C-alpha positions as CSV (number, residue, x, y, z in Angstrom):
1,X,110.9,119.5,63.0
2,X,111.4,115.8,63.6
3,X,111.9,116.4,67.4
4,X,108.8,118.5,67.5
5,X,106.8,115.8,65.8
6,X,108.2,113.1,68.1
7,X,107.4,115.1,71.2
8,X,103.9,115.9,70.1
9,X,103.0,112.2,69.8
10,X,103.5,111.5,73.5
11,X,103.4,113.5,76.8
12,X,106.5,115.6,77.4
13,X,108.4,113.9,80.2
14,X,110.9,116.7,80.7
15,X,109.5,120.2,81.3
16,X,110.9,123.4,79.6
17,X,113.9,125.0,81.3
18,X,111.9,127.1,83.8
19,X,109.9,124.0,84.7
20,X,113.0,121.9,85.1
21,X,114.5,124.5,87.5
22,X,111.3,124.8,89.4
23,X,111.1,121.0,89.7
24,X,114.7,120.4,90.8
25,X,115.6,123.7,92.5
26,X,115.1,124.9,96.1
27,X,112.5,127.5,97.1
28,X,114.5,130.7,98.0
29,X,114.3,131.8,101.6
30,X,114.2,135.5,100.8
31,X,111.4,137.1,98.7
32,X,112.3,139.8,96.3
33,X,110.4,143.1,96.6
34,X,110.1,145.6,93.8
35,X,109.6,149.2,94.8
36,X,109.6,152.5,92.8
37,X,111.3,155.8,93.7
38,X,109.1,158.9,94.0
39,X,109.0,161.1,90.9
40,X,111.4,163.9,90.7
41,X,109.8,166.8,88.9
42,X,113.1,168.3,87.5
43,X,114.9,167.7,84.2
44,X,117.2,164.6,84.4
45,X,119.9,166.7,82.6
46,X,120.6,168.8,85.7
47,X,123.3,167.8,88.1
48,X,121.1,168.4,91.1
49,X,118.6,165.8,89.7
50,X,121.3,163.2,89.2
51,X,122.6,163.9,92.7
52,X,119.1,163.3,94.1
53,X,118.9,160.0,92.1
54,X,122.2,158.8,93.5
55,X,121.2,159.9,97.1
56,X,117.9,158.0,96.8
57,X,119.7,154.9,95.4
58,X,122.1,155.0,98.3
59,X,119.3,155.3,100.8
60,X,117.5,152.3,99.3
61,X,120.6,150.2,99.2
62,X,121.3,150.9,102.9
63,X,117.7,150.1,103.8
64,X,118.0,146.6,102.4
65,X,121.6,146.0,103.8
66,X,123.3,146.2,100.4
67,X,126.9,147.4,100.7
68,X,127.3,148.9,97.2
69,X,124.9,151.2,95.3
70,X,124.3,149.9,91.8
71,X,122.5,152.5,89.6
72,X,121.8,152.2,85.9
73,X,121.2,155.3,83.8
74,X,120.5,156.2,80.3
75,X,123.7,157.2,78.4
76,X,122.8,160.9,78.6
77,X,122.4,160.7,82.3
78,X,125.7,158.8,82.7
79,X,127.4,161.7,81.0
80,X,126.3,163.8,84.0
81,X,126.7,161.1,86.7
82,X,130.2,160.0,85.9
83,X,131.9,163.4,86.3
84,X,129.9,163.9,89.5
85,X,131.0,160.5,91.0
86,X,134.6,161.0,89.8
87,X,134.9,164.6,91.2
88,X,133.7,163.4,94.7
89,X,135.3,160.0,95.1
90,X,135.0,159.9,98.9
91,X,131.2,160.7,98.8
92,X,130.5,158.2,96.1
93,X,133.0,155.4,96.9
94,X,130.4,152.7,97.2
95,X,128.5,153.7,94.0
96,X,128.6,151.7,90.8
97,X,127.1,153.6,87.9
98,X,126.3,151.6,84.8
99,X,125.0,152.4,81.3
100,X,121.6,150.9,80.9
101,X,121.1,147.9,78.6
102,X,119.5,149.8,75.7
103,X,122.7,151.8,74.9
104,X,125.0,148.9,75.6
105,X,123.1,146.9,73.0
106,X,123.1,149.8,70.5
107,X,126.9,149.8,70.8
108,X,127.1,146.2,69.4
109,X,124.2,146.0,66.9
């Protein structure tokens, strides 16, 4: 409370963290692009749908020159993706399948 009162009486000399980084950092040379995959009109619980998601992820990774394919799935989909990746190690050797943040957080809280 005391620091808030002190800072409100005069202009803030040091910006918030994001402002500090913006003021002292360098402008990145590459721009990030966000894109979305086309919709797959099949249940995500089917292996064929998970295979299609992994294929599309691999294609997108190659398109931007990324060596590894990092894919995050819901826990239920991971239960389908892990056996698929493990049973075909040569085909999916560059794939990293992660459990999405929601279920990781649920494990700890």
